[in-house]
C-alpha positions as CSV (number, residue, x, y, z in Angstrom):
1,X,10.0,-10.5,13.0
2,X,6.5,-11.8,13.8
3,X,3.7,-11.4,11.3
4,X,0.1,-10.8,12.5
5,X,-3.2,-10.6,10.7
6,X,-5.4,-7.6,11.2
7,X,-8.5,-8.6,13.3
8,X,-10.6,-6.2,11.2
9,X,-9.8,-7.3,7.6
10,X,-7.5,-10.3,8.0
11,X,-4.7,-8.6,6.0
12,X,-1.1,-9.6,7.0
13,X,0.7,-7.0,9.2
14,X,4.4,-7.0,9.8
15,X,5.6,-4.6,12.5
16,X,8.5,-2.5,11.5
17,X,10.7,-3.4,14.5
18,X,10.6,-5.7,17.5
19,X,9.9,-2.8,19.9
20,X,6.7,-1.7,18.0
21,X,3.6,-1.3,20.3
22,X,1.3,0.2,17.7
23,X,1.0,-0.2,14.0
24,X,-1.5,0.8,11.3
25,X,-3.0,-1.7,8.9
26,X,-2.3,-0.4,5.4
27,X,-5.2,-2.3,3.9
28,X,-8.1,-1.0,6.0
29,X,-6.7,2.0,8.0
30,X,-7.2,0.4,11.4
31,X,-4.6,0.9,14.2
32,X,-3.5,-2.1,16.1
33,X,-2.0,-2.6,19.5
34,X,0.7,-5.3,19.5
35,X,1.1,-7.0,22.9
36,X,1.7,-10.5,24.2
37,X,2.4,-11.6,20.6
38,X,-1.2,-10.6,19.6
39,X,-2.7,-7.8,17.6
40,X,-5.9,-6.1,18.8
41,X,-8.0,-3.3,17.5
42,X,-7.0,0.2,18.7
43,X,-9.2,2.4,16.5
44,X,-9.1,4.3,13.3
45,X,-5.9,5.6,11.7
46,X,-7.5,9.0,10.9
47,X,-7.1,11.1,7.7
48,X,-3.6,12.1,6.8
49,X,-4.3,15.0,4.4
50,X,-1.6,15.4,1.7
51,X,0.9,18.1,2.5
52,X,4.4,18.9,1.2
53,X,7.0,17.1,3.3
54,X,10.8,16.9,3.2
55,X,10.6,13.1,3.9
56,X,7.9,10.7,4.9
57,X,7.0,7.2,6.1
58,X,9.7,4.7,4.9
59,X,12.3,7.4,4.2
60,X,15.9,7.0,5.2
61,X,17.5,10.3,6.2
62,X,20.7,11.6,7.7
63,X,20.3,14.1,10.5
64,X,22.8,15.2,13.2
65,X,25.4,12.6,12.3
66,X,22.9,9.8,12.5
67,X,21.2,7.8,9.7
68,X,17.5,7.4,10.6
69,X,14.8,5.1,9.2
70,X,11.4,6.6,9.4
71,X,8.9,3.9,10.6
72,X,5.9,5.9,11.9
73,X,4.2,9.2,11.0
74,X,1.7,10.9,13.4
75,X,0.0,14.2,12.9
76,X,-1.2,16.5,15.8
77,X,-3.5,19.5,15.5
78,X,-3.3,22.4,18.0
79,X,-6.1,24.6,16.7
80,X,-4.2,27.1,14.7
81,X,-2.3,24.5,12.8
82,X,-0.7,21.1,13.0
83,X,2.7,19.4,13.2
84,X,4.1,16.1,12.1
85,X,5.9,13.6,14.3
86,X,8.0,10.9,12.8
87,X,9.1,7.9,14.9
88,X,12.5,6.5,13.7
89,X,15.3,4.1,14.6
90,X,18.9,5.3,14.2
91,X,21.8,3.4,12.8
92,X,22.3,1.8,16.2
93,X,18.7,0.7,16.6
94,X,17.9,3.4,19.2
95,X,14.5,5.1,18.8
96,X,14.0,8.9,18.4
97,X,11.3,11.3,17.2
98,X,11.7,13.9,14.5
99,X,9.2,16.7,14.7
100,X,8.4,19.0,11.8
101,X,6.4,22.2,12.4
102,X,6.2,25.0,9.8
103,X,9.7,24.1,8.6
104,X,11.3,23.8,12.0
105,X,12.9,20.4,12.6
106,X,13.9,18.9,16.0
107,X,15.2,15.5,16.7
108,X,14.3,14.3,20.2
109,X,14.9,11.3,22.5
110,X,12.8,10.2,25.4
111,X,14.2,10.9,28.9
112,X,14.1,8.1,31.4
113,X,12.1,9.0,34.5
114,X,15.2,9.5,36.7
115,X,16.4,12.2,34.3
116,X,13.2,14.2,34.2
117,X,13.5,17.9,35.1
118,X,12.5,18.9,38.6
119,X,10.5,22.0,39.3
120,X,7.8,23.4,41.6
121,X,4.2,23.7,40.7
122,X,3.0,24.0,37.1
123,X,5.1,25.1,34.1
124,X,3.9,28.4,32.7
125,X,5.0,30.6,29.8
126,X,8.2,32.5,30.6
127,X,9.0,30.3,33.6
128,X,12.7,29.3,33.8
129,X,14.1,26.1,35.2
130,X,17.7,24.7,35.5
131,X,18.3,21.3,33.9
132,X,21.6,19.6,33.4
133,X,23.5,22.8,34.1
134,X,21.5,24.6,31.3
135,X,18.8,27.2,31.9
136,X,15.5,26.6,30.0
137,X,12.5,28.9,29.5
138,X,9.0,27.8,28.8
139,X,8.3,29.1,25.3
140,X,5.1,27.3,24.4
141,X,2.2,25.4,26.2
142,X,-1.0,24.3,24.5
143,X,-3.3,21.3,23.9
144,X,-3.1,19.1,20.9
145,X,-5.1,16.3,19.4
146,X,-3.8,13.3,17.5
147,X,-5.6,13.4,14.2
148,X,-3.8,10.6,12.1
149,X,-1.3,7.9,12.3
150,X,0.6,5.8,9.7
151,X,3.2,3.1,10.2
152,X,4.6,1.8,13.5
153,X,5.4,3.2,16.9
154,X,6.9,2.1,20.2
155,X,4.1,3.5,22.2
156,X,0.3,3.7,21.8
157,X,-1.1,6.6,19.9
158,X,-4.9,6.9,19.4
159,X,-6.6,9.2,17.0
160,X,-8.8,11.6,18.9
161,X,-6.7,11.6,22.1
162,X,-5.8,15.0,23.5
163,X,-2.5,15.9,25.1
164,X,-1.1,19.0,26.9
165,X,2.4,19.8,25.7
166,X,5.1,22.2,27.0
167,X,8.2,23.3,25.1
168,X,11.2,24.8,26.9
169,X,14.1,26.4,25.0
170,X,17.6,26.1,26.5
171,X,20.2,28.8,26.6
172,X,22.4,26.3,24.7
173,X,19.9,26.0,21.9
174,X,18.5,22.6,22.8
175,X,14.9,21.8,23.5
176,X,13.1,20.2,26.5
177,X,9.5,19.1,25.8
178,X,6.9,17.3,27.8
179,X,3.6,15.7,27.0
180,X,0.9,15.3,29.7
181,X,-2.2,13.1,29.5
182,X,-4.1,12.6,32.7
183,X,-1.6,11.3,35.2
184,X,0.9,10.1,32.6
185,X,3.7,12.2,31.2
186,X,6.8,11.9,29.0
187,X,9.8,14.1,28.8
188,X,12.1,14.5,25.8
189,X,15.3,16.4,25.0
190,X,16.1,17.5,21.5
191,X,18.2,19.4,19.1
192,X,17.0,21.8,16.4
193,X,18.1,21.5,12.8
194,X,17.7,23.6,9.7
195,X,15.7,21.9,6.9
196,X,18.9,22.2,4.7
197,X,20.7,19.9,7.2
198,X,18.4,17.0,6.4
199,X,19.8,14.6,3.8
200,X,17.2,12.3,2.3
201,X,18.9,9.1,1.4
202,X,16.0,7.1,0.1
């Protein structure tokens, strides 16, 4: 795996995986974009205030029959609180996100554009849509701000950026979620877990 030097402090930086697009320099707290075999400054990593967590950056966990290596940790504020997002690679090298919000845990995988849900207009609270033969209802919509990042990610995350997010709960217990920022959007599908189902391996 390639090693870079932070353009801000010249410390060595080794991305956690070949697919990494953004990583935080542990020495100076600067975030770095990795592209075209080069590292360039992306901004400040923000302040990650200490909080009790089941697992953290660098942890190996078992969840939903998969062993996951936690490589990135991002925190998002939505006014009345915050939640933590962990970027991980599973035992087959496939990326996923593990979200933790007030003890609720969901493991999500990004949906390719061809698999995005189709609906008319804008999604609003209570609205129901059909996706993959499952009916989903919009249970939450709000704005959030990225307030801190640590580790590595397969997509750019910038402290201070704001996103609109929408969560839809399926009748089968699964979750659809979307993040909107300007004209860009991402869709994810996930499964909920009880905290007691998380096994921390290291």
